[in-house]
MARBA-3410 file (N, C-alpha, C, O; in Angstrom, 1 decimal):
209
109.6,106.9,114.3,109.6,108.1,113.4,108.6,107.9,112.2,107.9,108.8,111.8 ~ 108.7,106.7,111.7,107.8,106.4,110.6,106.3,106.4,111.0,105.4,106.8,110.3 ~ 106.1,105.9,112.2,104.7,105.9,112.7,104.2,107.3,112.9,103.1,107.6,112.6 ~ 105.1,108.1,113.5,104.7,109.5,113.7,104.5,110.2,112.4,103.5,111.0,112.3 ~ 105.4,110.0,111.4,105.2,110.6,110.1,103.9,110.2,109.5,103.1,111.0,109.0
103.5,108.9,109.5,102.3,108.4,108.9,101.1,109.0,109.7,100.1,109.3,109.0 ~ 101.2,109.2,111.0,100.1,109.7,111.8,99.8,111.2,111.4,98.7,111.6,111.1 ~ 100.9,112.0,111.3,100.8,113.4,111.0,100.3,113.5,109.5,99.4,114.3,109.3 ~ 100.9,112.7,108.6,100.6,112.8,107.2,99.1,112.6,106.9,98.6,113.2,106.0 ~ 98.5,111.8,107.7,97.1,111.5,107.5,96.2,112.2,108.5,95.0,111.8,108.7
96.7,113.3,109.1,95.9,114.0,110.0,95.6,115.4,109.5,96.1,115.8,108.4 ~ 94.7,116.2,110.2,94.4,117.5,109.8,95.5,118.5,110.0,95.5,119.6,109.5 ~ 96.6,118.0,110.7,97.7,118.9,111.0,98.8,118.9,110.0,99.8,119.6,110.1 ~ 98.7,118.0,109.0,99.8,117.8,108.0,100.2,119.1,107.3,101.4,119.4,107.2 ~ 99.3,120.0,106.9,99.7,121.2,106.2,100.5,122.2,107.1,101.4,122.9,106.6
100.2,122.2,108.4,101.0,123.1,109.3,102.3,122.5,109.9,103.0,123.1,110.6 ~ 102.5,121.2,109.6,103.7,120.5,110.1,104.6,120.0,109.0,105.2,118.9,109.1 ~ 104.6,120.7,107.9,105.4,120.2,106.7,106.9,120.1,107.1,107.6,119.2,106.6 ~ 107.4,121.1,107.8,108.8,121.1,108.1,109.2,119.9,109.1,110.2,119.3,108.9 ~ 108.2,119.6,110.0,108.4,118.4,110.9,108.4,117.1,110.1,109.1,116.2,110.4
107.5,117.1,109.1,107.5,115.9,108.2,108.8,115.7,107.4,109.3,114.6,107.3 ~ 109.3,116.8,107.0,110.6,116.8,106.2,111.7,116.3,107.2,112.6,115.5,106.8 ~ 111.7,116.8,108.4,112.7,116.4,109.4,112.6,114.9,109.7,113.7,114.2,109.6 ~ 111.4,114.4,109.9,111.3,112.9,110.2,111.8,112.1,109.0,112.5,111.1,109.2 ~ 111.4,112.5,107.8,111.8,111.8,106.6,113.4,111.8,106.5,114.0,110.8,106.1
114.0,112.9,106.8,115.4,113.0,106.7,116.1,112.2,107.7,117.1,111.6,107.5 ~ 115.6,112.2,108.9,116.2,111.4,110.0,116.1,109.9,109.7,117.0,109.1,110.0 ~ 115.0,109.4,109.2,114.8,108.0,108.8,115.9,107.6,107.8,116.6,106.6,107.9 ~ 116.1,108.5,106.8,117.1,108.2,105.8,118.5,108.2,106.4,119.4,107.4,106.0 ~ 118.7,109.1,107.3,120.0,109.2,107.9,120.4,107.9,108.7,121.5,107.5,108.7
119.4,107.4,109.4,119.6,106.2,110.2,119.8,105.0,109.3,120.7,104.2,109.5 ~ 119.1,104.9,108.2,119.3,103.8,107.2,120.7,103.9,106.7,121.3,102.9,106.5 ~ 121.1,105.1,106.3,122.5,105.2,105.8,123.5,104.8,106.8,124.5,104.0,106.5 ~ 123.4,105.3,108.0,124.3,105.0,109.1,124.4,103.5,109.4,125.5,103.0,109.6 ~ 123.2,102.8,109.3,123.2,101.4,109.6,123.7,100.5,108.4,124.5,99.7,108.6
123.1,100.8,107.3,123.4,99.9,106.1,124.8,100.1,105.6,125.3,99.2,104.9 ~ 125.4,101.3,105.9,126.8,101.4,105.5,127.7,100.5,106.4,128.8,100.2,106.0 ~ 127.2,100.1,107.5,127.9,99.2,108.4,127.8,97.7,107.9,128.6,96.9,108.1 ~ 126.7,97.5,107.1,126.4,96.1,106.7,127.0,95.8,105.3,127.4,94.7,105.1 ~ 127.1,96.8,104.5,127.7,96.6,103.1,128.7,97.7,102.8,128.8,98.6,103.6
129.4,97.5,101.8,130.4,98.5,101.4,131.7,97.8,101.0,131.8,96.6,100.8 ~ 132.7,98.7,100.9,134.1,98.3,100.5,134.7,97.4,101.5,134.4,97.4,102.7 ~ 135.6,96.5,101.1,136.3,95.6,102.0,137.8,95.9,101.8,138.3,96.1,100.7 ~ 138.6,96.0,102.9,138.1,95.9,104.3,137.6,97.3,104.7,137.7,98.3,104.0 ~ 137.1,97.4,106.0,136.5,98.6,106.5,137.2,99.0,107.8,137.5,98.1,108.6
137.4,100.3,107.9,138.0,100.8,109.2,136.9,101.3,110.1,136.1,102.2,109.6 ~ 136.8,100.8,111.3,135.8,101.2,112.2,136.4,101.7,113.5,137.2,101.0,114.1 ~ 136.0,102.9,114.0,136.5,103.4,115.2,135.5,103.1,116.3,134.4,103.5,116.2 ~ 135.9,102.4,117.4,135.1,102.1,118.5,135.8,102.6,119.8,136.8,102.0,120.2 ~ 135.2,103.7,120.3,135.9,104.3,121.4,137.2,104.9,121.0,137.3,105.7,120.1
138.3,104.5,121.6,139.6,105.0,121.3,140.3,104.0,120.4,141.5,104.2,120.0 ~ 139.7,102.8,120.1,140.3,101.8,119.3,139.8,101.8,117.9,138.6,102.0,117.6 ~ 140.7,101.6,116.9,140.3,101.5,115.5,140.4,100.0,115.1,141.5,99.4,115.3 ~ 139.4,99.4,114.6,139.4,98.1,114.2,139.3,98.0,112.6,138.5,98.7,112.0 ~ 140.1,97.1,112.1,140.0,96.9,110.6,139.5,95.5,110.4,140.0,94.5,110.9
138.4,95.4,109.7,137.8,94.1,109.4,137.1,94.1,108.1,136.7,95.1,107.6 ~ 136.9,92.9,107.6,136.1,92.7,106.3,134.7,92.4,106.6,134.4,91.5,107.5 ~ 133.7,93.1,106.0,132.3,92.8,106.2,132.0,91.6,105.4,132.4,91.4,104.3 ~ 131.2,90.7,106.0,130.8,89.5,105.4,129.6,89.6,104.5,129.1,90.8,104.3 ~ 129.2,88.6,103.9,128.1,88.6,102.9,126.8,88.0,103.5,125.9,87.6,102.7
126.6,88.0,104.8,125.5,87.4,105.4,124.2,88.2,105.3,123.1,87.7,105.3 ~ 124.4,89.6,105.2,123.3,90.5,105.2,122.5,90.5,106.6,121.4,91.0,106.7 ~ 123.2,90.1,107.6,122.7,90.1,109.0,123.5,91.0,109.8,124.7,91.0,109.8 ~ 122.8,91.9,110.5,123.5,92.9,111.4,124.1,92.2,112.6,123.6,91.2,113.1 ~ 125.2,92.8,113.1,125.8,92.3,114.3,125.0,93.0,115.5,124.4,94.0,115.3
125.2,92.5,116.7,124.5,93.0,117.9,125.0,94.5,118.0,124.1,95.4,118.3 ~ 126.3,94.7,117.9,126.8,96.1,117.9,127.3,96.3,116.4,128.3,95.8,116.0 ~ 126.5,97.1,115.7,126.7,97.2,114.3,128.0,97.8,113.9,128.5,97.6,112.8 ~ 128.6,98.6,114.8,129.9,99.3,114.5,131.1,98.4,114.7,132.2,98.7,114.4 ~ 130.9,97.2,115.2,132.0,96.2,115.5,131.8,95.0,114.6,130.8,94.7,114.0
132.9,94.3,114.4,132.9,93.1,113.6,132.0,92.1,114.3,132.1,92.0,115.5 ~ 131.3,91.3,113.5,130.4,90.2,114.2,131.3,89.2,114.9,130.8,88.5,115.8 ~ 132.6,89.1,114.6,133.4,88.1,115.2,134.2,88.7,116.4,135.1,88.0,117.0 ~ 134.0,90.0,116.7,134.8,90.6,117.8,134.3,90.1,119.1,133.2,89.7,119.2 ~ 135.1,90.1,120.1,134.7,89.6,121.5,133.4,90.2,122.0,133.3,91.4,122.0
132.5,89.4,122.4,131.3,89.9,123.0,130.2,90.2,121.9,129.1,90.7,122.3 ~ 130.5,90.1,120.6,129.6,90.5,119.6,129.1,89.2,118.9,129.7,88.2,118.9 ~ 127.9,89.4,118.3,127.3,88.2,117.6,126.3,88.7,116.6,125.9,89.9,116.6 ~ 125.8,87.9,115.7,124.8,88.3,114.7,123.4,88.4,115.4,123.2,87.7,116.4 ~ 122.6,89.4,114.9,121.4,89.6,115.6,120.3,89.7,114.5,120.1,90.7,113.8
119.5,88.6,114.4,118.5,88.5,113.4,117.3,89.5,113.7,116.6,89.9,112.8 ~ 117.1,89.8,115.0,116.0,90.6,115.4,116.1,92.0,114.8,115.2,92.6,114.2 ~ 117.2,92.7,115.1,117.4,94.0,114.6,117.5,94.1,113.1,117.1,95.1,112.5 ~ 118.0,93.0,112.5,118.0,92.9,111.0,116.6,92.9,110.5,116.3,93.6,109.5 ~ 115.7,92.2,111.1,114.3,92.2,110.6,113.6,93.5,110.9,112.9,94.0,110.0
113.9,94.2,112.0,113.3,95.4,112.3,113.7,96.5,111.3,112.9,97.3,110.8 ~ 115.0,96.6,111.1,115.5,97.6,110.1,115.0,97.4,108.7,114.6,98.3,108.0 ~ 114.9,96.1,108.3,114.3,95.8,107.0,112.9,96.3,106.9,112.5,96.8,105.9 ~ 112.1,96.1,107.9,110.7,96.5,107.9,110.6,98.0,107.8,109.7,98.5,107.1 ~ 111.5,98.8,108.4,111.5,100.2,108.2,111.9,100.7,106.8,111.4,101.7,106.4
112.7,99.9,106.2,113.1,100.3,104.8,111.9,100.2,103.9,111.7,101.0,103.0 ~ 111.1,99.1,104.1,109.9,98.9,103.2,108.9,100.0,103.5,108.3,100.5,102.6 ~ 108.8,100.4,104.8,107.8,101.4,105.1,108.3,102.8,104.5,107.5,103.6,104.0 ~ 109.6,103.0,104.6,110.1,104.3,104.1,110.0,104.4,102.6,109.7,105.4,102.0 ~ 110.1,103.2,101.9,109.9,103.2,100.5,108.4,103.5,100.1,108.1,104.1,99.2
107.6,102.9,101.0,106.1,103.1,100.7,105.6,104.5,101.0,104.9,105.0,100.2 ~ 106.0,105.1,102.1,105.5,106.3,102.5,106.3,107.5,102.2,105.8,108.6,102.0 ~ 107.7,107.3,102.1,108.6,108.4,101.8,109.2,108.4,100.5,109.9,109.4,100.1 ~ 109.0,107.3,99.7,109.6,107.2,98.4,111.1,107.1,98.5,111.9,107.3,97.5 ~ 111.6,106.6,99.6,113.1,106.4,99.8,113.4,104.9,99.4,113.1,104.0,100.2
114.0,104.7,98.2,114.2,103.4,97.7,115.6,102.9,97.7,115.9,101.8,97.2 ~ 116.5,103.8,98.2,117.9,103.5,98.1,118.4,102.2,98.8,119.4,101.7,98.5 ~ 117.7,101.8,99.8,118.1,100.6,100.6,117.2,99.4,100.5,117.3,98.5,101.2 ~ 116.3,99.4,99.5,115.4,98.3,99.2,116.2,97.0,98.9,115.8,96.0,99.4 ~ 117.2,97.1,98.1,118.0,95.9,97.7,118.6,95.3,98.9,118.8,94.1,99.0
119.1,96.1,99.9,119.7,95.6,101.1,118.7,95.0,102.0,119.0,93.9,102.6 ~ 117.5,95.6,102.1,116.5,95.0,103.0,116.0,93.7,102.4,115.8,92.7,103.1 ~ 116.0,93.6,101.0,115.6,92.4,100.4,116.6,91.3,100.7,116.2,90.1,100.9 ~ 117.9,91.6,100.7,118.9,90.6,100.9,118.8,90.1,102.4,119.0,88.9,102.7 ~ 118.5,91.0,103.3,118.4,90.6,104.7,117.1,89.8,104.9,117.2,88.7,105.6
116.0,90.1,104.2,114.8,89.4,104.3,115.0,88.0,103.8,114.6,87.0,104.4 ~ 115.7,87.9,102.6,116.0,86.6,102.0,116.9,85.7,102.9,116.8,84.5,102.9 ~ 117.9,86.4,103.5,118.8,85.7,104.4,118.1,85.1,105.6,118.4,84.0,105.9 ~ 117.2,85.9,106.1,116.4,85.3,107.3,115.5,84.2,106.9,115.0,83.4,107.7 ~ 115.1,84.2,105.6,114.2,83.2,105.1,114.9,82.0,104.4,114.2,81.1,103.9
116.2,81.9,104.5,116.9,80.9,103.8,116.6,79.5,104.4,116.6,79.3,105.6 ~ 116.2,78.6,103.5,115.9,77.2,103.9,117.2,76.4,103.8,118.0,76.6,102.9 ~ 117.3,75.4,104.7,118.5,74.5,104.6,117.9,73.1,104.5,116.9,72.7,105.0 ~ 118.7,72.3,103.9,118.3,70.9,103.7,118.8,70.0,104.8,119.9,70.2,105.4 ~ 117.9,69.1,105.2,118.3,68.2,106.3,117.8,66.8,105.9,116.6,66.6,105.7
118.7,65.9,105.8,118.3,64.5,105.4,117.3,63.8,106.3,116.6,62.9,105.9 ~ 117.3,64.3,107.6,116.5,63.6,108.6,115.1,64.3,108.7,114.2,63.8,109.4 ~ 114.9,65.4,107.9,113.6,66.0,108.0,112.5,65.3,107.3,112.8,64.6,106.3 ~ 111.3,65.4,107.8,110.2,64.7,107.2,109.5,65.6,106.2,109.3,66.8,106.5 ~ 109.1,65.0,105.1,108.4,65.9,104.1,107.0,66.2,104.6,106.4,67.2,104.0
106.5,65.6,105.6,105.2,65.9,106.1,105.3,66.9,107.3,104.3,67.3,107.8 ~ 106.5,67.3,107.6,106.7,68.3,108.7,106.0,69.6,108.3,106.0,70.0,107.1 ~ 105.5,70.3,109.3,104.8,71.6,109.1,105.7,72.6,108.5,105.3,73.4,107.6 ~ 107.0,72.7,109.0,107.9,73.7,108.6,109.2,73.0,108.0,109.6,72.0,108.5 ~ 109.7,73.6,106.9,111.0,73.1,106.4,112.0,73.7,107.4,111.7,74.5,108.2
113.2,73.3,107.3,114.3,73.8,108.2,114.8,75.1,107.6,115.2,75.2,106.4 ~ 114.9,76.1,108.5,115.4,77.4,108.1,116.7,77.7,108.8,117.0,77.2,109.9 ~ 117.6,78.5,108.2,118.9,78.8,108.8,118.7,79.6,110.0,119.6,79.6,110.9 ~ 117.7,80.4,110.2,117.5,81.3,111.3,116.3,81.1,112.1,115.8,82.0,112.8 ~ 115.8,79.8,112.0,114.6,79.5,112.9,114.9,78.1,113.5,115.4,77.2,112.8
114.4,77.9,114.7,114.4,76.6,115.2,113.2,75.8,114.6,112.4,76.4,113.9 ~ 113.2,74.5,114.9,112.0,73.7,114.3,110.7,74.1,114.9,109.7,73.8,114.4 ~ 110.8,74.9,116.0,109.5,75.4,116.7,109.2,76.8,116.1,108.2,77.4,116.5 ~ 109.9,77.3,115.2,109.6,78.6,114.6,110.2,79.8,115.3,109.7,80.9,115.2 ~ 111.2,79.6,116.2,111.8,80.6,117.0,112.9,81.2,116.2,113.8,80.5,115.8
112.9,82.6,116.1,114.0,83.3,115.4,115.3,83.3,116.2,115.3,83.5,117.4 ~ 116.4,83.1,115.5,117.7,83.1,116.2,118.8,83.5,115.1,118.5,83.3,113.9 ~ 120.0,84.0,115.5,120.3,84.4,116.9,119.7,85.8,117.2,119.6,86.6,116.2 ~ 119.4,86.0,118.4,118.8,87.3,118.8,119.4,87.7,120.1,120.0,86.9,120.9 ~ 119.2,89.0,120.5,119.6,89.5,121.8,118.7,89.1,122.8,117.5,89.0,122.6
119.2,88.7,124.0,118.4,88.4,125.2,117.6,89.7,125.6,118.2,90.7,125.9 ~ 116.3,89.6,125.6,115.5,90.8,125.9,115.6,91.2,127.4,115.2,92.3,127.7 ~ 116.2,90.3,128.2,116.3,90.7,129.6,117.7,91.0,130.0,118.0,91.4,131.1 ~ 118.7,90.8,129.1,120.1,91.0,129.4,120.8,91.7,128.3,121.0,91.1,127.2 ~ 121.0,93.0,128.4,121.6,93.8,127.3,122.9,93.3,126.9,123.8,93.1,127.8
123.1,93.1,125.6,124.4,92.6,125.1,124.7,91.1,125.2,125.7,90.7,124.8 ~ 123.7,90.4,125.6,123.8,88.9,125.7,123.0,88.2,124.7,122.0,88.7,124.2 ~ 123.5,87.1,124.2,122.8,86.3,123.2,121.7,85.5,123.9,121.9,84.9,124.9 ~ 120.5,85.6,123.3,119.3,84.9,123.9,119.5,83.4,123.8,119.9,82.9,122.7 ~ 119.1,82.7,124.8,119.1,81.2,124.8,117.7,80.7,124.7,117.5,79.5,124.6
116.7,81.6,124.6,115.3,81.2,124.5,114.6,82.2,123.6,115.2,83.0,123.0 ~ 113.3,82.1,123.5,112.5,82.9,122.6,112.6,84.4,123.0,112.6,84.7,124.2 ~ 112.7,85.3,122.0,112.6,86.7,122.2,111.3,87.2,121.6,111.2,87.2,120.4 ~ 110.3,87.6,122.5,109.0,88.1,121.9,109.3,89.3,121.0,108.6,89.4,120.0 ~ 110.2,90.2,121.3,110.5,91.3,120.4,111.0,90.8,119.0,110.6,91.3,118.0
111.9,89.9,119.1,112.4,89.3,117.8,111.3,88.7,116.9,111.3,88.9,115.7 ~ 110.4,88.0,117.6,109.3,87.4,116.8,108.4,88.5,116.2,108.0,88.4,115.1 ~ 108.2,89.6,117.0,107.3,90.7,116.6,108.0,91.4,115.4,107.3,91.8,114.5 ~ 109.3,91.6,115.5,110.0,92.3,114.5,110.0,91.6,113.1,109.9,92.2,112.1 ~ 110.0,90.3,113.2,109.9,89.4,112.0,108.5,89.6,111.4,108.4,89.7,110.1
107.5,89.6,112.2,106.1,89.8,111.6,106.0,91.2,111.0,105.4,91.4,109.9 ~ 106.6,92.2,111.7,106.6,93.6,111.1,107.3,93.6,109.7,106.8,94.3,108.8 ~ 108.4,92.9,109.6,109.1,92.9,108.3,108.3,92.3,107.3,108.2,92.8,106.1 ~ 107.7,91.1,107.6,106.9,90.4,106.6,105.7,91.3,106.1,105.4,91.3,104.9 ~ 105.0,91.9,107.1,103.9,92.7,106.7,104.3,94.0,106.0,103.6,94.4,105.0
105.4,94.6,106.4,105.8,95.8,105.7,106.2,95.5,104.2,105.9,96.2,103.3 ~ 106.9,94.3,104.0,107.2,93.9,102.7,106.0,93.6,101.8,105.9,94.0,100.7 ~ 105.0,93.0,102.4,103.7,92.7,101.7,103.0,94.0,101.3,102.5,94.2,100.2 ~ 103.0,95.0,102.3,102.3,96.2,102.0,103.0,97.0,100.9,102.4,97.7,100.1 ~ 104.4,97.0,101.0,105.1,97.7,100.0,104.9,97.1,98.6,104.8,97.9,97.6
104.9,95.8,98.5,104.7,95.2,97.2,103.3,95.5,96.7,103.2,95.8,95.5 ~ 102.3,95.5,97.5,101.0,95.8,97.1,100.8,97.2,96.7,100.2,97.5,95.6 ~ 101.5,98.2,97.4,101.4,99.6,97.1,102.2,99.9,95.8,101.7,100.7,94.9 ~ 103.3,99.2,95.6,104.1,99.4,94.4,103.4,98.9,93.1,103.6,99.5,92.1 ~ 102.7,97.9,93.3,101.9,97.3,92.1,100.8,98.2,91.7,100.5,98.4,90.6
100.2,98.9,92.7,99.0,99.7,92.5,99.5,101.1,92.1,98.7,102.0,91.6 ~ 100.8,101.4,92.3,101.3,102.7,92.0,101.0,103.8,92.9,101.1,105.0,92.6 ~ 100.6,103.4,94.1,100.2,104.5,95.1,100.5,104.0,96.5,100.9,102.9,96.8 ~ 100.2,104.9,97.5,100.4,104.6,98.9,99.2,103.9,99.5,98.0,104.2,99.2 ~ 99.4,102.9,100.3,98.3,102.2,100.9,98.4,102.4,102.4,99.4,102.7,103.0
97.2,102.2,103.1,97.2,102.3,104.5,98.0,101.1,105.1,98.0,100.0,104.5 ~ 98.5,101.3,106.3,99.3,100.3,106.9,98.4,99.3,107.7,97.6,99.7,108.5 ~ 98.5,98.0,107.3,97.8,97.0,108.0,98.7,96.3,109.0,99.8,96.0,108.6 ~ 98.3,96.2,110.2,99.2,95.6,111.2,99.4,94.1,111.0,100.5,93.6,111.1 ~ 98.4,93.4,110.6,98.5,92.0,110.3,97.7,91.7,109.0,96.5,92.1,108.9
98.3,91.1,108.1,97.6,90.7,106.8,96.6,89.6,107.0,96.8,88.8,107.9 ~ 95.6,89.6,106.2,94.6,88.5,106.3,95.0,87.2,105.7,94.4,86.2,106.0 ~ 96.1,87.2,104.9,96.6,86.0,104.3,98.1,85.8,104.4,98.8,85.6,103.5 ~ 98.5,85.9,105.7,99.9,85.7,105.9,100.3,84.3,105.8,99.5,83.4,105.7 ~ 101.6,84.1,105.6,102.1,82.7,105.5,101.9,81.9,106.7,101.7,82.5,107.8
101.9,80.6,106.6,101.8,79.7,107.7,102.8,80.0,108.8,102.5,80.0,110.0 ~ 104.1,80.2,108.3,105.2,80.4,109.3,104.9,81.7,110.1,105.1,81.7,111.3 ~ 104.5,82.8,109.4,104.3,84.0,110.2,103.1,83.9,111.1,103.2,84.4,112.2 ~ 102.0,83.3,110.7,100.9,83.0,111.6,101.3,82.3,112.8,100.9,82.6,114.0 ~ 102.1,81.3,112.6,102.6,80.5,113.7,103.5,81.3,114.7,103.4,81.2,115.9
104.3,82.2,114.1,105.2,83.0,114.9,104.4,84.0,115.7,104.7,84.2,116.9 ~ 103.3,84.5,115.2,102.4,85.4,116.0,101.8,84.7,117.2,101.9,85.2,118.3 ~ 101.4,83.4,116.9,100.8,82.6,118.0,101.9,82.4,119.0,101.6,82.4,120.2 ~ 103.1,82.0,118.6,104.2,81.6,119.5,104.6,82.8,120.3,104.9,82.7,121.5 ~ 104.6,84.0,119.7,105.0,85.2,120.5,104.0,85.5,121.6,104.5,85.7,122.8
102.7,85.4,121.4,101.8,85.7,122.5,101.7,84.5,123.5,101.4,84.7,124.6 ~ 102.0,83.3,123.0,102.0,82.2,123.9,103.1,82.3,125.0,102.9,81.7,126.1 ~ 104.2,83.0,124.7,105.3,83.1,125.6,105.3,84.4,126.4,106.2,84.6,127.2 ~ 104.4,85.3,126.1,104.4,86.6,126.7,103.7,86.6,128.0,103.6,87.6,128.7
END
């Protein structure tokens, strides 16, 4: 929806499609509210899944569960770093293009959670990458959904997950740049000066596709 919005907004058809642009902007905000209300809020929370009502406390990880309406610890559910990165990327884009800033703090918490470094006494200071809570030493994002088996935890690389991470990083960079200049900037798919980690992830994604 954000891509369609940006395409229309920058086209000759923008004046005649104002109501459609408003709809797209409204739908994006509706999805963000629906999702981030599952991630944060009062404790405990009552969630209805099918005919069952579950009562559980939301944790402070800022990472979405595979099924956002269920507890991350419920049977068959698990944390999903891929969808977390994708949603955060859309929050930055919505802030940049739609002026929707209500969920920026939540997206920042998710981005920071995915970027959390952990100390390891056996790690070498000369290693290319420090150890991250949500990356293997090869730069693979985890935990993520298996792209070939719906509802299953991936045991190997997810190209989609890697791509979503790059999208989040670039969206964050573009939003920061636009907010500093006080205006809207064109969307760049890949920055010219991305971090070493993100560059490596891009290479790793295509290497396994």
